mmCIF file of the N, C-alpha and C atoms, coordinates in Angstrom:
data_MODEL
# 
_entry.id   MODEL 
# 
loop_
_atom_site.group_PDB 
_atom_site.id 
_atom_site.type_symbol 
_atom_site.label_atom_id 
_atom_site.label_alt_id 
_atom_site.label_comp_id 
_atom_site.label_asym_id 
_atom_site.label_entity_id 
_atom_site.label_seq_id 
_atom_site.pdbx_PDB_ins_code 
_atom_site.Cartn_x 
_atom_site.Cartn_y 
_atom_site.Cartn_z 
_atom_site.occupancy 
_atom_site.B_iso_or_equiv 
_atom_site.pdbx_formal_charge 
_atom_site.auth_seq_id 
_atom_site.auth_comp_id 
_atom_site.auth_asym_id 
_atom_site.auth_atom_id 
_atom_site.pdbx_PDB_model_num 
ATOM 1   N N  . MET A 1 1  ? 56.510 50.177 1.944   1.00 0.00 ? 1  MET A N  1 
ATOM 2   C CA . MET A 1 1  ? 54.726 49.720 2.538   1.00 0.00 ? 1  MET A CA 1 
ATOM 3   C C  . MET A 1 1  ? 53.807 50.766 1.895   1.00 0.00 ? 1  MET A C  1 
ATOM 4   N N  . ALA A 1 2  ? 52.955 50.961 1.553   1.00 0.00 ? 2  ALA A N  1 
ATOM 5   C CA . ALA A 1 2  ? 51.893 52.014 1.366   1.00 0.00 ? 2  ALA A CA 1 
ATOM 6   C C  . ALA A 1 2  ? 50.530 51.462 2.146   1.00 0.00 ? 2  ALA A C  1 
ATOM 7   N N  . ASN A 1 3  ? 50.240 52.727 2.819   1.00 0.00 ? 3  ASN A N  1 
ATOM 8   C CA . ASN A 1 3  ? 49.453 52.632 3.781   1.00 0.00 ? 3  ASN A CA 1 
ATOM 9   C C  . ASN A 1 3  ? 48.002 52.834 3.279   1.00 0.00 ? 3  ASN A C  1 
ATOM 10  N N  . ASN A 1 4  ? 47.049 51.889 3.172   1.00 0.00 ? 4  ASN A N  1 
ATOM 11  C CA . ASN A 1 4  ? 46.026 51.482 2.299   1.00 0.00 ? 4  ASN A CA 1 
ATOM 12  C C  . ASN A 1 4  ? 44.829 52.092 3.416   1.00 0.00 ? 4  ASN A C  1 
ATOM 13  N N  . SER A 1 5  ? 44.965 52.699 4.058   1.00 0.00 ? 5  SER A N  1 
ATOM 14  C CA . SER A 1 5  ? 43.792 53.162 4.885   1.00 0.00 ? 5  SER A CA 1 
ATOM 15  C C  . SER A 1 5  ? 43.941 55.498 4.292   1.00 0.00 ? 5  SER A C  1 
ATOM 16  N N  . VAL A 1 6  ? 45.240 55.003 3.689   1.00 0.00 ? 6  VAL A N  1 
ATOM 17  C CA . VAL A 1 6  ? 44.880 56.602 3.425   1.00 0.00 ? 6  VAL A CA 1 
ATOM 18  C C  . VAL A 1 6  ? 44.863 56.982 1.782   1.00 0.00 ? 6  VAL A C  1 
ATOM 19  N N  . PRO A 1 7  ? 43.723 57.784 1.412   1.00 0.00 ? 7  PRO A N  1 
ATOM 20  C CA . PRO A 1 7  ? 43.640 57.579 0.516   1.00 0.00 ? 7  PRO A CA 1 
ATOM 21  C C  . PRO A 1 7  ? 44.671 58.722 -0.816  1.00 0.00 ? 7  PRO A C  1 
ATOM 22  N N  . LEU A 1 8  ? 44.869 58.039 -1.893  1.00 0.00 ? 8  LEU A N  1 
ATOM 23  C CA . LEU A 1 8  ? 45.605 58.701 -2.701  1.00 0.00 ? 8  LEU A CA 1 
ATOM 24  C C  . LEU A 1 8  ? 45.331 60.125 -3.496  1.00 0.00 ? 8  LEU A C  1 
ATOM 25  N N  . ASN A 1 9  ? 45.992 61.084 -3.659  1.00 0.00 ? 9  ASN A N  1 
ATOM 26  C CA . ASN A 1 9  ? 44.893 61.776 -4.025  1.00 0.00 ? 9  ASN A CA 1 
ATOM 27  C C  . ASN A 1 9  ? 45.488 61.954 -5.528  1.00 0.00 ? 9  ASN A C  1 
ATOM 28  N N  . SER A 1 10 ? 44.571 61.241 -5.961  1.00 0.00 ? 10 SER A N  1 
ATOM 29  C CA . SER A 1 10 ? 44.337 61.031 -7.747  1.00 0.00 ? 10 SER A CA 1 
ATOM 30  C C  . SER A 1 10 ? 43.492 61.684 -8.294  1.00 0.00 ? 10 SER A C  1 
ATOM 31  N N  . SER A 1 11 ? 43.353 62.369 -9.423  1.00 0.00 ? 11 SER A N  1 
ATOM 32  C CA . SER A 1 11 ? 42.311 63.069 -9.857  1.00 0.00 ? 11 SER A CA 1 
ATOM 33  C C  . SER A 1 11 ? 41.435 62.128 -10.868 1.00 0.00 ? 11 SER A C  1 
ATOM 34  N N  . LEU A 1 12 ? 41.677 60.796 -10.758 1.00 0.00 ? 12 LEU A N  1 
ATOM 35  C CA . LEU A 1 12 ? 41.031 59.689 -11.362 1.00 0.00 ? 12 LEU A CA 1 
ATOM 36  C C  . LEU A 1 12 ? 40.206 59.163 -10.362 1.00 0.00 ? 12 LEU A C  1 
ATOM 37  N N  . VAL A 1 13 ? 38.866 58.760 -10.793 1.00 0.00 ? 13 VAL A N  1 
ATOM 38  C CA . VAL A 1 13 ? 38.023 57.800 -9.856  1.00 0.00 ? 13 VAL A CA 1 
ATOM 39  C C  . VAL A 1 13 ? 37.644 56.719 -10.401 1.00 0.00 ? 13 VAL A C  1 
ATOM 40  N N  . SER A 1 14 ? 37.242 55.340 -9.991  1.00 0.00 ? 14 SER A N  1 
ATOM 41  C CA . SER A 1 14 ? 37.250 54.177 -10.886 1.00 0.00 ? 14 SER A CA 1 
ATOM 42  C C  . SER A 1 14 ? 35.577 54.634 -11.067 1.00 0.00 ? 14 SER A C  1 
ATOM 43  N N  . PHE A 1 15 ? 35.393 54.010 -12.602 1.00 0.00 ? 15 PHE A N  1 
ATOM 44  C CA . PHE A 1 15 ? 34.064 54.527 -13.412 1.00 0.00 ? 15 PHE A CA 1 
ATOM 45  C C  . PHE A 1 15 ? 32.727 53.672 -12.745 1.00 0.00 ? 15 PHE A C  1 
ATOM 46  N N  . ASP A 1 16 ? 33.193 52.527 -12.108 1.00 0.00 ? 16 ASP A N  1 
ATOM 47  C CA . ASP A 1 16 ? 32.597 51.566 -11.879 1.00 0.00 ? 16 ASP A CA 1 
ATOM 48  C C  . ASP A 1 16 ? 31.724 52.137 -10.374 1.00 0.00 ? 16 ASP A C  1 
ATOM 49  N N  . SER A 1 17 ? 32.964 52.916 -9.563  1.00 0.00 ? 17 SER A N  1 
ATOM 50  C CA . SER A 1 17 ? 32.427 53.261 -8.136  1.00 0.00 ? 17 SER A CA 1 
ATOM 51  C C  . SER A 1 17 ? 31.658 54.732 -8.344  1.00 0.00 ? 17 SER A C  1 
ATOM 52  N N  . TRP A 1 18 ? 32.229 55.579 -9.505  1.00 0.00 ? 18 TRP A N  1 
ATOM 53  C CA . TRP A 1 18 ? 31.449 56.992 -9.595  1.00 0.00 ? 18 TRP A CA 1 
ATOM 54  C C  . TRP A 1 18 ? 29.784 56.226 -10.058 1.00 0.00 ? 18 TRP A C  1 
ATOM 55  N N  . LEU A 1 19 ? 29.695 55.361 -11.052 1.00 0.00 ? 19 LEU A N  1 
ATOM 56  C CA . LEU A 1 19 ? 28.278 55.094 -11.099 1.00 0.00 ? 19 LEU A CA 1 
ATOM 57  C C  . LEU A 1 19 ? 27.514 54.205 -10.111 1.00 0.00 ? 19 LEU A C  1 
ATOM 58  N N  . GLU A 1 20 ? 27.989 53.602 -9.660  1.00 0.00 ? 20 GLU A N  1 
ATOM 59  C CA . GLU A 1 20 ? 27.872 52.930 -7.693  1.00 0.00 ? 20 GLU A CA 1 
ATOM 60  C C  . GLU A 1 20 ? 27.165 54.315 -6.928  1.00 0.00 ? 20 GLU A C  1 
ATOM 61  N N  . ALA A 1 21 ? 28.025 54.653 -6.960  1.00 0.00 ? 21 ALA A N  1 
ATOM 62  C CA . ALA A 1 21 ? 27.324 56.160 -6.107  1.00 0.00 ? 21 ALA A CA 1 
ATOM 63  C C  . ALA A 1 21 ? 26.220 57.222 -6.473  1.00 0.00 ? 21 ALA A C  1 
ATOM 64  N N  . LEU A 1 22 ? 25.952 57.170 -7.599  1.00 0.00 ? 22 LEU A N  1 
ATOM 65  C CA . LEU A 1 22 ? 25.458 57.283 -8.415  1.00 0.00 ? 22 LEU A CA 1 
ATOM 66  C C  . LEU A 1 22 ? 23.969 56.625 -8.347  1.00 0.00 ? 22 LEU A C  1 
ATOM 67  N N  . ASP A 1 23 ? 23.865 55.014 -7.913  1.00 0.00 ? 23 ASP A N  1 
ATOM 68  C CA . ASP A 1 23 ? 23.161 54.291 -7.674  1.00 0.00 ? 23 ASP A CA 1 
ATOM 69  C C  . ASP A 1 23 ? 22.475 53.942 -9.248  1.00 0.00 ? 23 ASP A C  1 
ATOM 70  N N  . LYS A 1 24 ? 23.754 54.095 -10.548 1.00 0.00 ? 24 LYS A N  1 
ATOM 71  C CA . LYS A 1 24 ? 23.698 53.313 -11.928 1.00 0.00 ? 24 LYS A CA 1 
ATOM 72  C C  . LYS A 1 24 ? 23.878 52.406 -12.362 1.00 0.00 ? 24 LYS A C  1 
ATOM 73  N N  . THR A 1 25 ? 23.493 51.900 -13.295 1.00 0.00 ? 25 THR A N  1 
ATOM 74  C CA . THR A 1 25 ? 24.031 50.166 -13.896 1.00 0.00 ? 25 THR A CA 1 
ATOM 75  C C  . THR A 1 25 ? 25.382 50.857 -14.813 1.00 0.00 ? 25 THR A C  1 
ATOM 76  N N  . ARG A 1 26 ? 26.060 49.489 -15.104 1.00 0.00 ? 26 ARG A N  1 
ATOM 77  C CA . ARG A 1 26 ? 27.338 50.140 -15.598 1.00 0.00 ? 26 ARG A CA 1 
ATOM 78  C C  . ARG A 1 26 ? 26.590 49.934 -17.149 1.00 0.00 ? 26 ARG A C  1 
ATOM 79  N N  . THR A 1 27 ? 25.510 49.093 -17.710 1.00 0.00 ? 27 THR A N  1 
ATOM 80  C CA . THR A 1 27 ? 24.755 49.303 -18.792 1.00 0.00 ? 27 THR A CA 1 
ATOM 81  C C  . THR A 1 27 ? 24.443 50.849 -19.392 1.00 0.00 ? 27 THR A C  1 
ATOM 82  N N  . THR A 1 28 ? 24.232 51.998 -17.973 1.00 0.00 ? 28 THR A N  1 
ATOM 83  C CA . THR A 1 28 ? 23.589 53.058 -18.324 1.00 0.00 ? 28 THR A CA 1 
ATOM 84  C C  . THR A 1 28 ? 25.429 53.934 -18.530 1.00 0.00 ? 28 THR A C  1 
ATOM 85  N N  . GLY A 1 29 ? 25.962 53.674 -17.680 1.00 0.00 ? 29 GLY A N  1 
ATOM 86  C CA . GLY A 1 29 ? 27.615 54.216 -18.006 1.00 0.00 ? 29 GLY A CA 1 
ATOM 87  C C  . GLY A 1 29 ? 27.784 53.940 -19.472 1.00 0.00 ? 29 GLY A C  1 
ATOM 88  N N  . TRP A 1 30 ? 28.021 52.583 -19.971 1.00 0.00 ? 30 TRP A N  1 
ATOM 89  C CA . TRP A 1 30 ? 28.208 52.619 -21.451 1.00 0.00 ? 30 TRP A CA 1 
ATOM 90  C C  . TRP A 1 30 ? 27.388 53.574 -21.890 1.00 0.00 ? 30 TRP A C  1 
ATOM 91  N N  . ARG A 1 31 ? 25.659 53.421 -21.975 1.00 0.00 ? 31 ARG A N  1 
ATOM 92  C CA . ARG A 1 31 ? 24.965 54.211 -22.812 1.00 0.00 ? 31 ARG A CA 1 
ATOM 93  C C  . ARG A 1 31 ? 25.536 55.762 -22.541 1.00 0.00 ? 31 ARG A C  1 
ATOM 94  N N  . TRP A 1 32 ? 25.786 56.427 -21.515 1.00 0.00 ? 32 TRP A N  1 
ATOM 95  C CA . TRP A 1 32 ? 26.647 57.691 -21.395 1.00 0.00 ? 32 TRP A CA 1 
ATOM 96  C C  . TRP A 1 32 ? 27.850 57.901 -22.017 1.00 0.00 ? 32 TRP A C  1 
ATOM 97  N N  . ARG A 1 33 ? 28.546 57.202 -21.934 1.00 0.00 ? 33 ARG A N  1 
ATOM 98  C CA . ARG A 1 33 ? 30.041 57.216 -22.983 1.00 0.00 ? 33 ARG A CA 1 
ATOM 99  C C  . ARG A 1 33 ? 29.717 56.961 -24.181 1.00 0.00 ? 33 ARG A C  1 
ATOM 100 N N  . LYS A 1 34 ? 28.733 56.489 -24.592 1.00 0.00 ? 34 LYS A N  1 
ATOM 101 C CA . LYS A 1 34 ? 28.484 55.900 -25.915 1.00 0.00 ? 34 LYS A CA 1 
ATOM 102 C C  . LYS A 1 34 ? 28.391 57.359 -26.529 1.00 0.00 ? 34 LYS A C  1 
ATOM 103 N N  . ASP A 1 35 ? 27.373 57.836 -25.764 1.00 0.00 ? 35 ASP A N  1 
ATOM 104 C CA . ASP A 1 35 ? 26.545 59.184 -26.123 1.00 0.00 ? 35 ASP A CA 1 
ATOM 105 C C  . ASP A 1 35 ? 27.017 60.545 -26.110 1.00 0.00 ? 35 ASP A C  1 
ATOM 106 N N  . GLY A 1 36 ? 28.291 60.244 -25.159 1.00 0.00 ? 36 GLY A N  1 
ATOM 107 C CA . GLY A 1 36 ? 29.271 61.563 -25.161 1.00 0.00 ? 36 GLY A CA 1 
ATOM 108 C C  . GLY A 1 36 ? 28.738 62.629 -24.056 1.00 0.00 ? 36 GLY A C  1 
ATOM 109 N N  . LEU A 1 37 ? 28.364 61.788 -23.037 1.00 0.00 ? 37 LEU A N  1 
ATOM 110 C CA . LEU A 1 37 ? 27.867 62.565 -21.968 1.00 0.00 ? 37 LEU A CA 1 
ATOM 111 C C  . LEU A 1 37 ? 28.670 62.420 -21.199 1.00 0.00 ? 37 LEU A C  1 
ATOM 112 N N  . ILE A 1 38 ? 29.637 61.359 -20.837 1.00 0.00 ? 38 ILE A N  1 
ATOM 113 C CA . ILE A 1 38 ? 30.733 61.274 -20.222 1.00 0.00 ? 38 ILE A CA 1 
ATOM 114 C C  . ILE A 1 38 ? 32.257 60.591 -20.720 1.00 0.00 ? 38 ILE A C  1 
ATOM 115 N N  . SER A 1 39 ? 33.156 61.237 -20.528 1.00 0.00 ? 39 SER A N  1 
ATOM 116 C CA . SER A 1 39 ? 34.151 60.466 -21.024 1.00 0.00 ? 39 SER A CA 1 
ATOM 117 C C  . SER A 1 39 ? 35.353 60.224 -19.915 1.00 0.00 ? 39 SER A C  1 
ATOM 118 N N  . ALA A 1 40 ? 35.410 58.779 -20.348 1.00 0.00 ? 40 ALA A N  1 
ATOM 119 C CA . ALA A 1 40 ? 36.046 57.829 -19.070 1.00 0.00 ? 40 ALA A CA 1 
ATOM 120 C C  . ALA A 1 40 ? 37.691 57.278 -20.069 1.00 0.00 ? 40 ALA A C  1 
ATOM 121 N N  . VAL A 1 41 ? 38.415 57.251 -19.110 1.00 0.00 ? 41 VAL A N  1 
ATOM 122 C CA . VAL A 1 41 ? 40.150 56.852 -19.497 1.00 0.00 ? 41 VAL A CA 1 
ATOM 123 C C  . VAL A 1 41 ? 40.330 55.746 -19.314 1.00 0.00 ? 41 VAL A C  1 
ATOM 124 N N  . ASN A 1 42 ? 41.149 54.698 -20.272 1.00 0.00 ? 42 ASN A N  1 
ATOM 125 C CA . ASN A 1 42 ? 41.723 53.407 -19.806 1.00 0.00 ? 42 ASN A CA 1 
ATOM 126 C C  . ASN A 1 42 ? 42.693 53.292 -19.644 1.00 0.00 ? 42 ASN A C  1 
ATOM 127 N N  . VAL A 1 43 ? 43.064 52.742 -18.441 1.00 0.00 ? 43 VAL A N  1 
ATOM 128 C CA . VAL A 1 43 ? 44.143 52.378 -17.627 1.00 0.00 ? 43 VAL A CA 1 
ATOM 129 C C  . VAL A 1 43 ? 44.398 50.965 -17.617 1.00 0.00 ? 43 VAL A C  1 
ATOM 130 N N  . PHE A 1 44 ? 44.906 50.323 -18.146 1.00 0.00 ? 44 PHE A N  1 
ATOM 131 C CA . PHE A 1 44 ? 45.435 48.905 -18.411 1.00 0.00 ? 44 PHE A CA 1 
ATOM 132 C C  . PHE A 1 44 ? 43.923 48.320 -18.312 1.00 0.00 ? 44 PHE A C  1 
ATOM 133 N N  . GLY A 1 45 ? 43.282 48.251 -19.106 1.00 0.00 ? 45 GLY A N  1 
ATOM 134 C CA . GLY A 1 45 ? 42.045 47.856 -18.701 1.00 0.00 ? 45 GLY A CA 1 
ATOM 135 C C  . GLY A 1 45 ? 40.943 48.243 -17.898 1.00 0.00 ? 45 GLY A C  1 
ATOM 136 N N  . LYS A 1 46 ? 41.270 48.867 -17.120 1.00 0.00 ? 46 LYS A N  1 
ATOM 137 C CA . LYS A 1 46 ? 39.928 49.297 -16.432 1.00 0.00 ? 46 LYS A CA 1 
ATOM 138 C C  . LYS A 1 46 ? 39.527 50.899 -16.370 1.00 0.00 ? 46 LYS A C  1 
ATOM 139 N N  . LEU A 1 47 ? 37.895 51.268 -16.652 1.00 0.00 ? 47 LEU A N  1 
ATOM 140 C CA . LEU A 1 47 ? 37.690 52.796 -16.659 1.00 0.00 ? 47 LEU A CA 1 
ATOM 141 C C  . LEU A 1 47 ? 37.773 53.331 -15.265 1.00 0.00 ? 47 LEU A C  1 
ATOM 142 N N  . TYR A 1 48 ? 37.951 54.305 -15.458 1.00 0.00 ? 48 TYR A N  1 
ATOM 143 C CA . TYR A 1 48 ? 38.297 55.541 -14.773 1.00 0.00 ? 48 TYR A CA 1 
ATOM 144 C C  . TYR A 1 48 ? 37.591 57.106 -15.227 1.00 0.00 ? 48 TYR A C  1 
ATOM 145 N N  . VAL A 1 49 ? 37.350 57.742 -14.612 1.00 0.00 ? 49 VAL A N  1 
ATOM 146 C CA . VAL A 1 49 ? 36.992 58.894 -14.697 1.00 0.00 ? 49 VAL A CA 1 
ATOM 147 C C  . VAL A 1 49 ? 37.289 60.290 -13.973 1.00 0.00 ? 49 VAL A C  1 
ATOM 148 N N  . SER A 1 50 ? 37.670 61.658 -14.500 1.00 0.00 ? 50 SER A N  1 
ATOM 149 C CA . SER A 1 50 ? 38.671 62.796 -13.862 1.00 0.00 ? 50 SER A CA 1 
ATOM 150 C C  . SER A 1 50 ? 37.687 63.491 -13.241 1.00 0.00 ? 50 SER A C  1 
ATOM 151 N N  . ARG A 1 51 ? 38.290 63.802 -12.383 1.00 0.00 ? 51 ARG A N  1 
ATOM 152 C CA . ARG A 1 51 ? 37.304 64.599 -11.094 1.00 0.00 ? 51 ARG A CA 1 
ATOM 153 C C  . ARG A 1 51 ? 37.265 65.812 -12.131 1.00 0.00 ? 51 ARG A C  1 
ATOM 154 N N  . ASP A 1 52 ? 37.393 66.141 -12.943 1.00 0.00 ? 52 ASP A N  1 
ATOM 155 C CA . ASP A 1 52 ? 37.121 67.334 -13.516 1.00 0.00 ? 52 ASP A CA 1 
ATOM 156 C C  . ASP A 1 52 ? 36.291 67.105 -14.607 1.00 0.00 ? 52 ASP A C  1 
ATOM 157 N N  . GLU A 1 53 ? 36.062 65.825 -15.202 1.00 0.00 ? 53 GLU A N  1 
ATOM 158 C CA . GLU A 1 53 ? 34.808 65.331 -15.833 1.00 0.00 ? 53 GLU A CA 1 
ATOM 159 C C  . GLU A 1 53 ? 33.418 65.187 -15.065 1.00 0.00 ? 53 GLU A C  1 
ATOM 160 N N  . ILE A 1 54 ? 33.791 64.620 -13.926 1.00 0.00 ? 54 ILE A N  1 
ATOM 161 C CA . ILE A 1 54 ? 32.931 64.584 -13.330 1.00 0.00 ? 54 ILE A CA 1 
ATOM 162 C C  . ILE A 1 54 ? 31.732 65.508 -12.918 1.00 0.00 ? 54 ILE A C  1 
ATOM 163 N N  . SER A 1 55 ? 32.914 67.088 -12.496 1.00 0.00 ? 55 SER A N  1 
ATOM 164 C CA . SER A 1 55 ? 32.363 68.423 -12.042 1.00 0.00 ? 55 SER A CA 1 
ATOM 165 C C  . SER A 1 55 ? 31.393 68.871 -13.735 1.00 0.00 ? 55 SER A C  1 
ATOM 166 N N  . ARG A 1 56 ? 32.224 68.416 -14.166 1.00 0.00 ? 56 ARG A N  1 
ATOM 167 C CA . ARG A 1 56 ? 31.284 68.852 -15.777 1.00 0.00 ? 56 ARG A CA 1 
ATOM 168 C C  . ARG A 1 56 ? 30.205 68.207 -16.094 1.00 0.00 ? 56 ARG A C  1 
ATOM 169 N N  . PHE A 1 57 ? 29.957 67.329 -15.891 1.00 0.00 ? 57 PHE A N  1 
ATOM 170 C CA . PHE A 1 57 ? 29.070 66.486 -16.142 1.00 0.00 ? 57 PHE A CA 1 
ATOM 171 C C  . PHE A 1 57 ? 27.525 66.848 -14.934 1.00 0.00 ? 57 PHE A C  1 
ATOM 172 N N  . GLU A 1 58 ? 28.434 67.316 -13.852 1.00 0.00 ? 58 GLU A N  1 
ATOM 173 C CA . GLU A 1 58 ? 27.332 67.598 -12.960 1.00 0.00 ? 58 GLU A CA 1 
ATOM 174 C C  . GLU A 1 58 ? 26.817 68.984 -13.036 1.00 0.00 ? 58 GLU A C  1 
ATOM 175 N N  . ARG A 1 59 ? 27.783 69.707 -13.932 1.00 0.00 ? 59 ARG A N  1 
ATOM 176 C CA . ARG A 1 59 ? 27.502 71.187 -14.167 1.00 0.00 ? 59 ARG A CA 1 
ATOM 177 C C  . ARG A 1 59 ? 26.311 71.110 -15.575 1.00 0.00 ? 59 ARG A C  1 
ATOM 178 N N  . ARG A 1 60 ? 26.432 70.442 -16.274 1.00 0.00 ? 60 ARG A N  1 
ATOM 179 C CA . ARG A 1 60 ? 25.792 70.000 -17.498 1.00 0.00 ? 60 ARG A CA 1 
ATOM 180 C C  . ARG A 1 60 ? 23.945 69.314 -17.007 1.00 0.00 ? 60 ARG A C  1 
ATOM 181 N N  . ALA A 1 61 ? 23.903 68.332 -15.640 1.00 0.00 ? 61 ALA A N  1 
ATOM 182 C CA . ALA A 1 61 ? 22.941 68.064 -15.278 1.00 0.00 ? 61 ALA A CA 1 
ATOM 183 C C  . ALA A 1 61 ? 22.150 69.104 -14.537 1.00 0.00 ? 61 ALA A C  1 
ATOM 184 N N  . ILE A 1 62 ? 22.936 70.104 -13.761 1.00 0.00 ? 62 ILE A N  1 
ATOM 185 C CA . ILE A 1 62 ? 22.599 71.153 -12.596 1.00 0.00 ? 62 ILE A CA 1 
ATOM 186 C C  . ILE A 1 62 ? 22.001 72.110 -13.892 1.00 0.00 ? 62 ILE A C  1 
ATOM 187 N N  . ALA A 1 63 ? 22.426 72.306 -15.025 1.00 0.00 ? 63 ALA A N  1 
ATOM 188 C CA . ALA A 1 63 ? 21.569 73.107 -15.584 1.00 0.00 ? 63 ALA A CA 1 
ATOM 189 C C  . ALA A 1 63 ? 20.566 72.842 -16.230 1.00 0.00 ? 63 ALA A C  1 
ATOM 190 N N  . GLY A 1 64 ? 20.389 71.118 -16.129 1.00 0.00 ? 64 GLY A N  1 
ATOM 191 C CA . GLY A 1 64 ? 19.136 70.835 -16.911 1.00 0.00 ? 64 GLY A CA 1 
ATOM 192 C C  . GLY A 1 64 ? 19.350 70.371 -18.277 1.00 0.00 ? 64 GLY A C  1 
ATOM 193 N N  . GLU A 1 65 ? 20.533 70.387 -18.896 1.00 0.00 ? 65 GLU A N  1 
ATOM 194 C CA . GLU A 1 65 ? 21.137 69.557 -19.794 1.00 0.00 ? 65 GLU A CA 1 
ATOM 195 C C  . GLU A 1 65 ? 19.871 67.906 -20.327 1.00 0.00 ? 65 GLU A C  1 
ATOM 196 N N  . PHE A 1 66 ? 20.237 67.591 -19.219 1.00 0.00 ? 66 PHE A N  1 
ATOM 197 C CA . PHE A 1 66 ? 19.606 66.048 -19.494 1.00 0.00 ? 66 PHE A CA 1 
ATOM 198 C C  . PHE A 1 66 ? 18.427 65.788 -19.037 1.00 0.00 ? 66 PHE A C  1 
ATOM 199 N N  . HIS A 1 67 ? 17.785 66.753 -19.177 1.00 0.00 ? 67 HIS A N  1 
ATOM 200 C CA . HIS A 1 67 ? 16.088 66.795 -18.246 1.00 0.00 ? 67 HIS A CA 1 
ATOM 201 C C  . HIS A 1 67 ? 15.409 66.270 -19.681 1.00 0.00 ? 67 HIS A C  1 
ATOM 202 N N  . ARG A 1 68 ? 14.702 65.246 -19.373 1.00 0.00 ? 68 ARG A N  1 
ATOM 203 C CA . ARG A 1 68 ? 13.263 64.810 -20.024 1.00 0.00 ? 68 ARG A CA 1 
ATOM 204 C C  . ARG A 1 68 ? 12.328 64.389 -18.898 1.00 0.00 ? 68 ARG A C  1 
ATOM 205 N N  . GLU A 1 69 ? 11.341 64.346 -19.040 1.00 0.00 ? 69 GLU A N  1 
ATOM 206 C CA . GLU A 1 69 ? 9.748  63.949 -18.610 1.00 0.00 ? 69 GLU A CA 1 
ATOM 207 C C  . GLU A 1 69 ? 10.008 62.654 -18.095 1.00 0.00 ? 69 GLU A C  1 
ATOM 208 N N  . ALA A 1 70 ? 9.919  62.371 -17.081 1.00 0.00 ? 70 ALA A N  1 
ATOM 209 C CA . ALA A 1 70 ? 9.761  61.022 -16.255 1.00 0.00 ? 70 ALA A CA 1 
ATOM 210 C C  . ALA A 1 70 ? 8.625  60.632 -16.975 1.00 0.00 ? 70 ALA A C  1 
ATOM 211 N N  . LYS A 1 71 ? 8.976  59.046 -17.119 1.00 0.00 ? 71 LYS A N  1 
ATOM 212 C CA . LYS A 1 71 ? 8.056  58.367 -17.731 1.00 0.00 ? 71 LYS A CA 1 
ATOM 213 C C  . LYS A 1 71 ? 7.347  57.790 -16.753 1.00 0.00 ? 71 LYS A C  1 
ATOM 214 N N  . MET A 1 72 ? 5.826  57.964 -16.622 1.00 0.00 ? 72 MET A N  1 
ATOM 215 C CA . MET A 1 72 ? 4.911  57.229 -15.421 1.00 0.00 ? 72 MET A CA 1 
ATOM 216 C C  . MET A 1 72 ? 4.294  55.927 -16.274 1.00 0.00 ? 72 MET A C  1 
ATOM 217 N N  . PRO A 1 73 ? 4.230  55.091 -15.434 1.00 0.00 ? 73 PRO A N  1 
ATOM 218 C CA . PRO A 1 73 ? 3.482  53.847 -15.624 1.00 0.00 ? 73 PRO A CA 1 
ATOM 219 C C  . PRO A 1 73 ? 1.648  54.085 -16.157 1.00 0.00 ? 73 PRO A C  1 
ATOM 220 N N  . SER A 1 74 ? 1.391  53.688 -17.329 1.00 0.00 ? 74 SER A N  1 
ATOM 221 C CA . SER A 1 74 ? -0.131 53.368 -17.578 1.00 0.00 ? 74 SER A CA 1 
ATOM 222 C C  . SER A 1 74 ? -0.865 52.741 -16.359 1.00 0.00 ? 74 SER A C  1 
ATOM 223 N N  . ARG A 1 75 ? -2.077 53.437 -16.152 1.00 0.00 ? 75 ARG A N  1 
ATOM 224 C CA . ARG A 1 75 ? -2.851 52.195 -14.650 1.00 0.00 ? 75 ARG A CA 1 
ATOM 225 C C  . ARG A 1 75 ? -3.476 51.448 -15.788 1.00 0.00 ? 75 ARG A C  1 
ATOM 226 N N  . THR A 1 76 ? -3.817 50.407 -15.222 1.00 0.00 ? 76 THR A N  1 
ATOM 227 C CA . THR A 1 76 ? -4.439 49.429 -15.877 1.00 0.00 ? 76 THR A CA 1 
ATOM 228 C C  . THR A 1 76 ? -6.172 48.612 -15.119 1.00 0.00 ? 76 THR A C  1 
ATOM 229 N N  . ARG A 1 77 ? -6.989 49.145 -15.391 1.00 0.00 ? 77 ARG A N  1 
ATOM 230 C CA . ARG A 1 77 ? -8.381 48.770 -14.796 1.00 0.00 ? 77 ARG A CA 1 
ATOM 231 C C  . ARG A 1 77 ? -8.079 47.388 -13.968 1.00 0.00 ? 77 ARG A C  1 
ATOM 232 N N  . ALA A 1 78 ? -8.918 47.504 -12.978 1.00 0.00 ? 78 ALA A N  1 
ATOM 233 C CA . ALA A 1 78 ? -8.980 46.325 -12.457 1.00 0.00 ? 78 ALA A CA 1 
ATOM 234 C C  . ALA A 1 78 ? -9.849 44.651 -13.639 1.00 0.00 ? 78 ALA A C  1 
ATOM 235 N N  . GLY A 1 79 ? -9.168 44.206 -13.552 1.00 0.00 ? 79 GLY A N  1 
ATOM 236 C CA . GLY A 1 79 ? -9.604 42.808 -14.527 1.00 0.00 ? 79 GLY A CA 1 
ATOM 237 C C  . GLY A 1 79 ? -9.137 43.048 -15.856 1.00 0.00 ? 79 GLY A C  1 
ATOM 238 N N  . ALA A 1 80 ? -8.523 43.692 -16.483 1.00 0.00 ? 80 ALA A N  1 
ATOM 239 C CA . ALA A 1 80 ? -8.303 44.071 -17.368 1.00 0.00 ? 80 ALA A CA 1 
ATOM 240 C C  . ALA A 1 80 ? -6.995 43.149 -18.075 1.00 0.00 ? 80 ALA A C  1 
ATOM 241 N N  . ILE A 1 81 ? -7.084 42.634 -18.634 1.00 0.00 ? 81 ILE A N  1 
ATOM 242 C CA . ILE A 1 81 ? -6.264 41.531 -19.385 1.00 0.00 ? 81 ILE A CA 1 
ATOM 243 C C  . ILE A 1 81 ? -4.880 42.627 -19.620 1.00 0.00 ? 81 ILE A C  1 
# 
């Protein structure tokens, strides 16, 4: 019987858990996969991402590859419709 309190030394991480740790939605994860920014592995219908792929993603992010200007909401004048 396996001890559930001891984590397995797997190189795969649940894709949803990784997104949650980044405070990103599943929709964002889907978009990143679609755009080729991150690769996931399907294991019996559940998505996982390898620790190597996470490292590659982080290196690219730190290098500024995903940089874009933040969109600031425009201010509306008081009483404007």
